Backbone bond lengths (Angstrom), bond angles and torsions (degrees), N, CA, C in turn:
res aa  C-N    CA-C-N  psi(-1)  N-CA   C-N-CA  omega(-1)  CA-C   N-CA-C  phi
1 M - - - 1.464 - - 1.532 109.57 -
2 F 1.333 115.69 123.37 1.456 120.97 179.29 1.538 109.56 -87.26
3 R 1.319 115.86 144.85 1.465 120.45 -177.19 1.526 112.30 -108.31
4 N 1.321 117.17 -25.95 1.463 121.61 -172.74 1.536 109.67 -87.43
5 I 1.325 116.65 72.88 1.466 122.04 -170.54 1.532 110.80 -99.15
6 F 1.322 115.33 118.46 1.463 122.86 176.84 1.527 108.23 -127.20
7 D 1.319 116.71 128.68 1.465 122.59 -178.06 1.530 108.39 -110.10
8 S 1.337 116.27 112.97 1.471 121.19 -172.16 1.530 114.35 -104.05
9 H 1.335 117.82 14.03 1.464 119.35 179.46 1.521 107.91 -146.97
10 T 1.345 116.39 96.76 1.463 121.73 -178.94 1.531 110.20 -141.82
11 H 1.331 114.60 156.87 1.467 120.63 -177.03 1.524 111.18 -128.40
12 S 1.320 115.43 129.06 1.461 121.62 175.51 1.529 109.12 -93.84
13 D 1.337 115.28 -177.32 1.465 118.61 179.46 1.526 112.70 -71.54
14 N 1.328 117.46 4.34 1.469 119.93 169.74 1.528 111.45 -80.79
15 S 1.324 117.38 -7.68 1.464 121.92 168.71 1.529 107.94 -93.33
16 P 1.323 118.73 139.83 1.467 120.69 -174.55 1.530 114.27 -59.78
17 D 1.343 116.90 -25.69 1.462 120.14 -174.59 1.528 113.08 -107.69
18 A 1.327 117.84 13.32 1.468 121.19 -179.74 1.526 110.15 -113.71
19 Q 1.337 116.12 168.66 1.464 118.82 -163.65 1.523 116.50 -118.29
20 H 1.318 119.16 -29.10 1.463 119.26 -165.92 1.528 113.11 -118.49
21 S 1.320 115.20 155.52 1.459 121.31 -179.01 1.517 110.87 -70.88
22 V 1.315 115.83 159.92 1.458 121.04 177.32 1.524 110.34 -59.49
23 T 1.322 117.14 -42.56 1.463 120.73 -179.33 1.519 111.44 -60.43
24 F 1.317 117.38 -46.59 1.461 120.91 179.88 1.522 111.07 -64.99
25 M 1.325 116.72 -37.86 1.464 120.16 177.21 1.518 111.11 -62.09
26 C 1.319 116.61 -40.84 1.465 120.21 179.24 1.526 110.94 -65.69
27 E 1.317 116.88 -41.29 1.464 120.45 178.41 1.525 110.56 -62.06
28 K 1.323 116.47 -42.16 1.465 121.00 178.33 1.525 110.90 -65.76
29 A 1.319 116.29 -39.80 1.470 120.16 179.24 1.522 110.66 -59.82
30 I 1.315 116.55 -44.76 1.458 120.58 178.96 1.526 110.26 -62.74
31 A 1.334 116.87 -42.79 1.465 121.03 179.58 1.524 111.62 -62.05
32 Q 1.335 116.07 -30.64 1.468 120.45 -179.18 1.531 112.09 -94.39
33 K 1.338 115.46 12.75 1.472 122.79 175.04 1.536 112.72 63.12
34 V 1.317 116.05 29.38 1.457 121.58 170.78 1.522 107.68 -80.02
35 L 1.321 117.34 135.39 1.464 121.34 -176.46 1.528 113.00 -94.75
36 G 1.345 116.40 -27.25 1.459 120.01 -177.89 1.518 111.17 -141.26
37 L 1.326 115.58 142.92 1.467 121.46 -175.61 1.520 109.15 -140.48
38 C 1.316 116.62 130.30 1.463 120.64 173.24 1.525 108.88 -114.75
39 I 1.320 115.84 125.81 1.468 121.96 178.27 1.522 107.73 -87.32
40 T 1.311 116.61 113.31 1.470 121.29 -175.34 1.529 109.42 -120.94
41 D 1.317 116.33 68.42 1.464 119.11 -176.72 1.525 111.79 -66.89
42 H 1.324 113.85 155.72 1.460 121.42 -174.99 1.524 112.80 -67.37
43 C 1.328 114.49 149.14 1.459 122.63 164.20 1.521 106.83 -144.08
44 E 1.338 115.63 104.75 1.461 121.98 -179.45 1.531 108.19 -97.50
45 L 1.315 115.87 117.18 1.464 119.08 -172.27 1.519 113.72 -68.32
46 R 1.320 117.42 -33.49 1.472 119.27 -178.52 1.521 112.68 -71.03
47 T 1.313 117.18 -27.81 1.468 120.68 -177.87 1.525 111.01 -115.43
48 Y 1.308 116.36 29.38 1.461 121.59 -174.00 1.526 111.98 -56.19
49 E 1.323 117.25 -47.33 1.463 120.21 -177.27 1.526 111.18 -78.22
50 Q 1.337 116.94 -43.87 1.462 120.20 -177.13 1.513 112.53 -60.76
51 E 1.337 116.28 -37.20 1.464 120.98 -177.35 1.541 112.57 -95.35
52 H 1.332 116.44 6.67 1.474 121.83 174.69 1.527 112.23 57.32
53 Y 1.308 116.25 46.29 1.463 119.65 -176.88 1.528 112.79 -70.51
54 E 1.305 117.83 -25.12 1.463 118.73 177.65 1.527 110.03 -57.79
55 T 1.333 116.12 -46.28 1.462 121.52 179.32 1.521 110.64 -70.37
56 R 1.313 116.49 -42.24 1.471 121.14 -177.30 1.529 111.41 -61.89
57 I 1.321 116.24 -45.37 1.466 119.75 -178.39 1.526 110.63 -64.74
58 A 1.323 116.41 -44.82 1.470 120.01 179.87 1.527 110.61 -58.76
59 Q 1.338 116.69 -42.81 1.458 120.38 -179.30 1.520 111.49 -69.15
60 S 1.331 117.16 -39.57 1.463 121.16 179.23 1.525 110.79 -61.95
61 V 1.311 116.27 -45.45 1.468 120.89 179.67 1.530 110.22 -62.88
62 F 1.319 115.94 -44.86 1.475 120.46 179.90 1.529 110.48 -59.67
63 E 1.328 117.04 -47.21 1.461 121.00 -175.61 1.532 111.48 -69.96
64 A 1.328 116.82 -37.07 1.475 119.42 178.81 1.524 110.74 -66.36
65 R 1.324 117.06 -41.85 1.469 120.21 178.77 1.530 111.14 -66.28
66 K 1.319 116.78 -39.11 1.465 120.90 177.15 1.527 110.46 -63.48
67 A 1.348 115.69 -44.25 1.465 120.20 -179.52 1.520 111.56 -64.54
68 R 1.308 116.56 -33.15 1.462 119.88 179.18 1.519 110.33 -59.57
69 K 1.321 116.77 -38.91 1.466 120.97 178.92 1.526 111.17 -75.04
70 I 1.322 116.49 -43.69 1.462 120.67 -176.23 1.528 111.30 -63.19
71 F 1.329 116.50 -42.05 1.464 120.72 -172.84 1.528 112.76 -99.75
72 N 1.315 116.20 10.97 1.467 120.52 179.21 1.530 110.84 -55.43
73 G 1.339 116.09 129.75 1.451 121.01 -178.31 1.507 113.36 94.53
74 R 1.344 116.63 -17.90 1.469 121.19 178.29 1.524 112.45 -113.96
75 L 1.335 116.44 -28.85 1.459 121.86 -176.53 1.520 108.54 -155.78
76 S 1.321 117.04 131.67 1.468 121.16 175.21 1.517 108.56 -83.94
77 V 1.325 117.20 106.88 1.463 122.25 -177.52 1.522 109.22 -102.82
78 R 1.324 115.80 130.81 1.452 121.22 179.79 1.527 109.91 -124.95
79 C 1.319 114.82 157.61 1.465 122.54 -175.97 1.524 109.50 -109.22
80 G 1.320 116.85 118.31 1.454 120.99 179.85 1.513 112.41 -131.34
81 I 1.324 114.97 -172.66 1.460 121.74 177.96 1.523 108.04 -153.45
82 E 1.337 115.67 144.19 1.460 120.69 172.84 1.524 108.48 -111.19
83 L 1.312 115.49 109.77 1.458 122.23 -178.53 1.519 109.96 -94.78
84 S 1.326 116.55 133.08 1.464 120.41 177.15 1.515 110.45 -128.99
85 D 1.346 114.98 147.89 1.467 122.48 -176.76 1.529 110.32 61.31
86 I 1.304 115.68 40.96 1.460 123.12 -176.36 1.522 111.88 -56.41
87 L 1.323 116.52 -41.48 1.467 119.97 -174.74 1.526 112.84 -72.56
88 Y 1.324 117.40 -8.04 1.460 121.27 173.34 1.522 110.21 -66.35
89 D 1.351 116.73 -35.54 1.463 120.45 -179.39 1.526 109.76 -154.47
90 P 1.334 117.95 70.02 1.472 120.04 -177.35 1.524 113.53 -63.21
91 A 1.335 117.45 -27.53 1.467 119.62 178.44 1.531 110.25 -65.48
92 H 1.329 116.22 -39.10 1.459 120.45 177.68 1.526 110.23 -65.09
93 V 1.321 116.09 -41.52 1.464 120.14 177.75 1.524 110.27 -59.16
94 Q 1.307 116.15 -44.09 1.465 120.24 -179.64 1.519 111.29 -59.71
95 R 1.334 116.29 -39.73 1.463 119.45 178.53 1.530 111.08 -65.00
96 L 1.329 116.62 -39.58 1.462 120.70 178.63 1.532 111.20 -62.80
97 L 1.323 115.15 -42.46 1.465 119.71 -177.96 1.526 111.90 -70.24
98 E 1.311 116.69 -23.62 1.459 120.57 174.90 1.530 111.38 -82.70
99 Q 1.330 116.23 -26.72 1.463 121.14 -177.49 1.523 112.80 -77.77
100 Y 1.343 115.89 -37.68 1.462 120.65 -175.08 1.526 110.95 -117.28
101 T 1.326 115.43 149.16 1.459 121.02 174.65 1.527 108.35 -99.30
102 F 1.311 116.44 99.50 1.462 121.43 179.44 1.522 110.10 -94.10
103 D 1.326 114.68 151.41 1.459 119.43 171.57 1.524 111.08 -82.61
104 L 1.334 116.38 -34.63 1.464 121.80 -175.30 1.510 110.12 -143.63
105 V 1.335 115.85 131.44 1.459 122.25 174.75 1.520 108.63 -114.92
106 L 1.342 115.06 114.18 1.455 121.58 175.42 1.519 109.33 -94.01
107 A 1.329 116.70 138.31 1.460 122.26 175.86 1.530 108.58 -110.01
108 S 1.336 116.06 130.47 1.458 122.05 -178.17 1.520 110.15 -136.27
109 Q 1.337 115.09 167.23 1.454 121.08 170.97 1.518 107.59 -138.52
110 H 1.328 115.92 99.52 1.461 121.35 -175.00 1.518 113.35 -93.62
111 N 1.322 117.69 -10.22 1.457 121.11 -169.40 1.525 113.33 -114.21
112 T 1.328 114.65 162.26 1.460 121.02 170.38 1.525 108.57 -80.31
113 A 1.326 116.23 179.21 1.467 120.76 -176.34 1.527 112.53 -61.23
114 D 1.351 117.31 -29.97 1.471 119.45 -179.22 1.521 112.61 -89.95
115 G 1.337 116.56 6.02 1.453 120.39 175.88 1.513 115.21 93.89
116 T 1.338 118.20 2.95 1.456 121.36 179.27 1.523 110.61 -75.67
117 D 1.307 117.03 128.07 1.460 121.43 175.20 1.529 108.25 -65.42
118 I 1.328 117.18 126.22 1.463 118.11 -174.71 1.520 112.44 -69.41
119 Y 1.315 117.94 -11.42 1.467 120.48 171.81 1.519 110.31 -57.61
120 Y 1.335 116.61 -32.24 1.458 121.84 -177.16 1.531 112.77 -99.02
121 T 1.311 117.47 7.21 1.462 121.51 -176.68 1.523 110.71 -92.81
122 N 1.328 116.39 127.26 1.472 121.14 176.54 1.523 108.39 -91.73
123 F 1.313 116.35 92.43 1.464 120.73 -176.87 1.526 112.43 -67.18
124 K 1.327 117.93 -15.18 1.463 120.12 176.66 1.527 111.60 -66.02
125 E 1.317 115.81 -21.89 1.463 120.46 179.22 1.524 111.84 -85.13
126 W 1.331 116.72 -6.36 1.461 121.35 -179.29 1.517 110.42 -91.97
127 S 1.325 116.05 149.45 1.457 120.58 172.06 1.526 109.23 -78.16
128 A 1.322 116.80 164.92 1.460 121.21 176.81 1.521 110.59 -58.91
129 T 1.333 116.60 -35.87 1.467 121.02 178.59 1.520 111.05 -66.34
130 D 1.345 115.75 -39.98 1.468 120.07 178.58 1.533 111.08 -62.28
131 V 1.326 116.25 -43.24 1.461 120.50 179.29 1.524 110.34 -63.09
132 D 1.323 116.06 -44.50 1.459 120.56 179.99 1.534 111.11 -62.77
133 T 1.331 116.38 -43.69 1.463 120.75 179.01 1.525 110.86 -61.67
134 Y 1.333 115.63 -41.83 1.464 119.35 178.83 1.513 111.19 -63.74
135 L 1.328 118.66 -44.88 1.463 121.02 -178.08 1.527 111.16 -65.88
136 Q 1.332 117.06 -37.22 1.465 118.61 174.90 1.521 110.28 -61.95
137 W 1.334 116.18 -43.58 1.473 120.11 177.68 1.524 110.46 -62.63
138 Y 1.319 117.36 -42.10 1.462 121.49 -178.38 1.520 111.14 -59.49
139 F 1.324 117.59 -48.05 1.459 119.49 -177.87 1.527 111.92 -71.46
140 E 1.328 117.11 -31.33 1.467 118.98 173.94 1.530 110.56 -66.11
141 T 1.324 116.58 -35.47 1.464 120.65 177.20 1.524 110.54 -65.39
142 L 1.335 116.53 -41.02 1.464 119.40 176.99 1.524 111.21 -63.87
143 I 1.318 116.97 -37.04 1.471 120.45 176.57 1.528 109.84 -61.98
144 A 1.335 116.54 -43.99 1.468 120.10 177.46 1.523 111.07 -62.99
145 L 1.337 117.21 -38.25 1.462 120.96 176.28 1.522 110.99 -62.06
146 A 1.338 115.39 -43.56 1.466 119.85 -179.96 1.520 110.58 -61.28
147 K 1.314 117.30 -37.37 1.461 120.83 177.66 1.521 111.13 -70.39
148 W 1.322 117.63 -33.89 1.480 121.84 176.03 1.518 109.86 -61.12
149 N 1.338 117.25 -49.43 1.465 122.88 158.50 1.523 116.48 82.17
150 N 1.318 120.22 -3.54 1.465 119.14 -175.77 1.529 111.22 -93.11
151 F 1.311 115.71 59.79 1.455 122.82 176.17 1.519 106.27 -150.65
152 D 1.327 116.40 179.93 1.464 120.14 -178.78 1.527 112.70 -111.01
153 I 1.314 116.08 -45.96 1.466 121.82 -175.17 1.527 109.83 -131.00
154 L 1.326 115.81 132.84 1.458 120.62 171.60 1.525 107.91 -84.47
155 A 1.311 116.34 117.62 1.466 120.83 -173.91 1.525 111.69 -82.91
156 H 1.331 114.54 152.08 1.475 125.66 174.78 1.542 113.36 23.23
157 L 1.327 114.61 71.43 1.472 123.28 -172.24 1.526 112.83 -50.27
158 T 1.321 118.07 -38.52 1.476 121.30 -177.86 1.525 111.24 -103.09
159 Y 1.305 117.01 35.56 1.464 123.96 -175.00 1.531 115.41 -47.95
160 P 1.330 121.14 -43.14 1.470 119.28 -175.82 1.528 114.66 -59.30
161 V 1.331 117.45 -27.59 1.472 117.78 -177.89 1.525 111.18 -68.91
162 R 1.335 117.56 -18.58 1.474 119.76 174.70 1.521 110.06 -55.44
163 Y 1.324 116.45 -36.46 1.454 121.35 -177.21 1.528 112.41 -100.84
164 I 1.332 117.31 -45.75 1.468 119.88 -177.25 1.527 110.38 -60.40
165 T 1.332 116.07 -49.47 1.460 120.88 -178.48 1.527 111.71 -93.11
166 G 1.332 116.94 -49.35 1.458 120.20 -175.14 1.510 113.46 -63.30
167 V 1.328 117.38 -49.09 1.466 121.43 -176.15 1.525 111.86 -87.94
168 H 1.337 116.48 -46.95 1.466 120.11 -171.31 1.524 114.32 -98.49
169 K 1.345 116.18 -0.68 1.472 122.06 172.88 1.526 113.67 60.44
170 I 1.325 116.03 32.85 1.465 121.34 176.82 1.527 107.36 -98.76
171 S 1.313 116.56 120.10 1.456 120.78 -178.06 1.522 110.71 -68.73
172 V 1.321 116.06 136.69 1.463 122.36 178.94 1.523 108.84 -127.00
173 D 1.326 115.96 126.45 1.466 120.83 174.00 1.527 107.43 -92.19
174 L 1.327 116.17 95.70 1.461 119.93 -177.03 1.522 112.37 -63.36
175 H 1.326 117.29 -21.77 1.464 119.60 -179.51 1.536 112.04 -64.80
176 R 1.327 117.09 -17.78 1.475 120.05 173.89 1.530 110.85 -61.57
177 Y 1.326 116.15 -22.21 1.463 120.79 -174.39 1.534 111.40 -111.34
178 D 1.333 115.55 16.79 1.468 119.83 -176.91 1.526 113.13 -59.12
179 D 1.325 117.25 -37.23 1.467 119.30 -179.71 1.525 110.75 -64.06
180 Q 1.339 116.34 -43.82 1.456 119.66 178.18 1.525 111.33 -65.54
181 I 1.324 116.57 -43.60 1.457 120.55 -179.89 1.519 110.61 -63.94
182 D 1.328 116.83 -39.04 1.454 120.16 177.92 1.531 111.21 -62.94
183 T 1.339 115.92 -43.61 1.465 120.16 176.57 1.519 110.24 -58.90
184 L 1.325 115.97 -45.57 1.460 121.96 179.19 1.526 111.36 -58.52
185 L 1.317 116.90 -49.54 1.464 120.70 -177.56 1.523 111.59 -64.46
186 R 1.321 116.38 -38.12 1.466 119.57 178.55 1.528 111.44 -62.38
187 I 1.326 117.04 -41.34 1.465 120.81 179.34 1.526 109.75 -65.30
188 L 1.326 116.77 -44.02 1.462 120.46 178.98 1.523 111.14 -59.28
189 V 1.323 116.17 -46.02 1.467 120.05 -179.87 1.522 110.59 -63.49
190 Q 1.331 116.20 -44.49 1.460 120.75 -179.68 1.525 111.31 -60.13
191 N 1.337 116.63 -35.61 1.461 121.03 -177.33 1.526 113.26 -90.84
192 G 1.333 117.14 2.36 1.455 120.00 179.97 1.509 113.78 70.41
193 K 1.336 116.09 28.91 1.463 120.90 179.05 1.521 110.46 -102.42
194 G 1.323 115.08 161.15 1.451 119.80 -174.95 1.511 113.74 -116.41
195 I 1.319 114.04 175.05 1.455 122.37 172.15 1.524 107.37 -123.17
196 E 1.313 115.86 169.02 1.452 119.68 174.00 1.523 109.95 -116.61
197 I 1.325 114.71 154.44 1.454 120.61 161.78 1.522 105.26 -94.55
198 N 1.319 115.46 103.86 1.451 121.34 179.57 1.526 107.43 -88.30
199 T 1.323 116.23 115.47 1.463 120.66 -171.57 1.521 113.85 -94.06
200 S 1.321 118.16 4.18 1.469 120.15 -175.17 1.523 112.17 -62.26
201 G 1.329 116.85 -33.26 1.457 120.16 -178.35 1.516 113.88 -64.86
202 L 1.333 117.36 -21.32 1.460 120.73 -179.00 1.523 111.57 -64.67
203 G 1.319 116.60 -31.18 1.457 120.59 -179.83 1.514 113.11 -99.45
204 Q 1.328 116.39 6.52 1.461 121.52 179.80 1.526 109.87 -114.63
205 E 1.314 115.69 -175.60 1.459 120.30 -176.31 1.526 112.76 -63.40
206 L 1.322 117.48 -24.47 1.461 121.24 179.96 1.519 111.17 -62.08
207 G 1.329 117.18 -43.83 1.457 121.91 178.57 1.515 114.82 70.91
208 D 1.322 117.14 24.62 1.463 120.90 -179.21 1.517 109.14 -151.57
209 T 1.327 115.56 166.38 1.457 120.31 175.51 1.521 109.86 -82.95
210 M 1.327 114.87 165.82 1.466 122.00 175.14 1.526 108.05 -124.44
211 P 1.348 118.74 108.74 1.462 126.65 0.47 1.523 110.68 -80.45
212 P 1.343 116.65 167.86 1.458 119.42 174.00 1.528 111.45 -72.13
213 L 1.314 115.62 173.04 1.462 122.83 -173.43 1.532 112.99 -53.32
214 T 1.321 117.51 -38.89 1.467 121.79 -177.27 1.524 112.13 -51.05
215 Y 1.323 116.66 -43.91 1.465 120.36 -173.99 1.526 111.91 -85.48
216 V 1.331 117.19 -23.08 1.461 119.95 171.09 1.525 108.84 -65.58
217 K 1.332 115.68 -44.18 1.468 120.15 177.54 1.523 111.20 -62.82
218 R 1.335 116.80 -40.80 1.469 120.14 -178.95 1.524 110.97 -65.49
219 Y 1.332 117.10 -40.07 1.465 120.90 176.68 1.516 109.77 -58.14
220 R 1.325 116.67 -42.19 1.453 120.93 179.34 1.531 111.35 -66.83
221 E 1.349 116.70 -42.89 1.464 120.92 179.75 1.521 111.73 -59.20
222 L 1.331 116.04 -33.65 1.462 121.03 -178.51 1.524 112.67 -81.96
223 G 1.326 116.48 -0.86 1.461 120.15 178.36 1.508 114.70 101.44
224 G 1.340 117.58 10.50 1.456 120.98 179.49 1.515 112.13 -63.79
225 E 1.323 115.62 137.95 1.469 121.09 -176.25 1.517 113.62 -116.85
226 Y 1.340 117.19 -31.08 1.459 119.85 -167.58 1.526 110.34 -107.21
227 I 1.322 115.22 116.48 1.462 119.13 -178.04 1.525 108.82 -144.07
228 T 1.322 115.29 125.05 1.460 121.12 179.79 1.522 109.38 -102.01
229 L 1.325 114.79 164.29 1.456 122.74 176.12 1.518 107.76 -116.67
230 G 1.334 116.73 131.31 1.454 119.49 -177.22 1.508 112.85 -143.36
231 S 1.331 115.96 130.41 1.467 120.60 178.33 1.522 112.11 -79.28
232 D 1.347 117.04 -17.77 1.468 121.65 -174.04 1.525 110.04 57.48
233 A 1.327 115.56 35.41 1.466 121.01 -176.55 1.524 111.29 -63.26
234 H 1.330 115.34 131.68 1.459 121.95 172.70 1.525 111.02 -111.29
235 T 1.328 115.90 -0.93 1.459 123.13 171.36 1.529 107.74 -135.61
236 A 1.305 116.71 155.33 1.460 120.33 -176.77 1.527 112.15 -63.49
237 D 1.317 117.41 -33.66 1.464 120.67 -178.93 1.525 112.60 -64.62
238 A 1.333 117.48 -21.92 1.468 121.33 -176.67 1.523 113.36 -87.70
239 I 1.327 117.45 -6.36 1.465 120.36 -178.98 1.527 110.09 -60.17
240 G 1.311 115.33 130.12 1.457 120.85 178.64 1.510 114.60 82.87
241 H 1.339 117.72 -4.27 1.465 119.45 -176.97 1.528 110.91 -64.61
242 G 1.314 115.89 127.84 1.464 121.49 176.33 1.518 114.72 83.26
243 I 1.320 117.68 -5.32 1.466 119.49 -177.02 1.531 110.91 -64.67
244 Q 1.319 117.00 -35.03 1.464 119.85 176.85 1.533 110.37 -57.56
245 A 1.325 117.13 -47.00 1.469 121.13 179.05 1.518 110.73 -64.71
246 G 1.335 116.26 -37.31 1.455 120.23 178.23 1.512 112.64 -63.98
247 M 1.318 117.25 -37.76 1.469 121.19 177.33 1.527 110.39 -63.15
248 Q 1.326 116.33 -41.18 1.458 118.81 178.37 1.518 111.18 -65.45
249 M 1.341 116.94 -37.57 1.463 120.75 175.67 1.518 111.41 -59.31
250 L 1.315 116.37 -40.31 1.457 120.16 178.34 1.528 110.67 -60.56
251 L 1.316 116.27 -47.45 1.457 119.60 178.49 1.530 110.92 -60.96
252 D 1.320 116.39 -42.28 1.467 121.07 -179.86 1.522 112.24 -66.10
253 S 1.332 116.46 -20.91 1.464 121.47 -179.79 1.524 112.99 -94.99
254 G 1.322 117.18 -0.82 1.457 120.97 177.38 1.513 114.95 97.39
255 F 1.346 117.80 7.77 1.465 120.61 177.73 1.524 110.25 -86.53
256 Q 1.311 115.85 143.90 1.459 121.90 171.52 1.529 111.35 -109.29
257 Y 1.333 115.65 -10.08 1.460 121.54 -177.65 1.521 109.75 -135.21
258 F 1.330 116.16 153.53 1.460 121.98 165.77 1.526 106.91 -116.34
259 T 1.311 117.15 172.93 1.463 121.43 -172.58 1.524 111.58 -117.07
260 F 1.294 115.98 139.57 1.463 123.93 171.71 1.523 106.05 -131.86
261 Y 1.335 117.19 133.00 1.462 120.31 -171.69 1.530 112.57 -99.88
262 E 1.324 114.62 143.28 1.452 122.50 173.60 1.520 108.15 -137.89
263 E 1.340 115.65 121.74 1.469 122.06 -176.72 1.530 110.38 50.99
264 R 1.304 114.92 39.33 1.467 124.95 176.59 1.529 113.03 65.91
265 C 1.306 115.44 20.69 1.467 121.32 174.14 1.531 108.78 -108.30
266 P 1.329 117.95 131.16 1.468 119.91 -178.83 1.524 112.56 -76.75
267 L 1.317 115.75 124.71 1.452 122.23 174.35 1.529 107.38 -102.98
268 Q 1.309 116.40 122.47 1.461 120.38 -179.17 1.528 109.58 -87.91
269 M 1.335 113.92 120.63 1.465 121.83 -175.09 1.524 109.66 -111.10
270 K 1.322 116.04 132.91 1.447 121.68 -178.30 1.529 111.09 -66.52
271 I 1.326 116.06 134.13 1.465 120.76 173.61 1.520 107.69 -73.85
272 S 1.310 116.58 116.48 1.467 119.22 -177.71 1.527 110.45 -152.60
């Protein structure tokens, strides 16, 4: 049983699809013996105005900073953001990063090429060729994100399989994309950027982390140093879920430390 539990990917009710306040999340984290929590509410660039993200981000930052003071000494609270579809409007992203002081910036890609959130995509209606074409595009997009480079952690690297395989039961051989993933990991390592072990899939139909162990090990083999653990909790009860398994994955991959960010600086924390 690991004791040094830090959850670096969580969503408060300032995200459109999450349920609980930052304060309640912090109280739950303490009850579940989590020592550190980063609030990484969503910011979707394609729907920035429609989903009122300007207001949501401001409120998330305010509440995370307030919670940091309230829970000081009981819980390390950090302020983050999860950016998706960054390349749709990188100039806007740059303005956001200049406006707010975040502890952690997560980079994600939740959408297809036409901007459709894959949560709403019925992959059963796609041909095998369509799925393959989409996954090639997805990993090329992550490579472009890695080259853009103004983030800290690439979130849930194998995110599409949560839906393609987990929800729609379509088998995916990720090894078909090993060359692209290898290119991606090399760029991240070269730029001093990290990945996360996203543990949300362990409690969902996928039954695995994102990415799976194979790619965590490969990141380490290539010299990767910075890796966070995140439950991707959208409810307070999910905070810390799967982090124990994620810590063991780190050890199995050759890591002795995990990472927790403060003012966008990686703090290496002993696995214990």
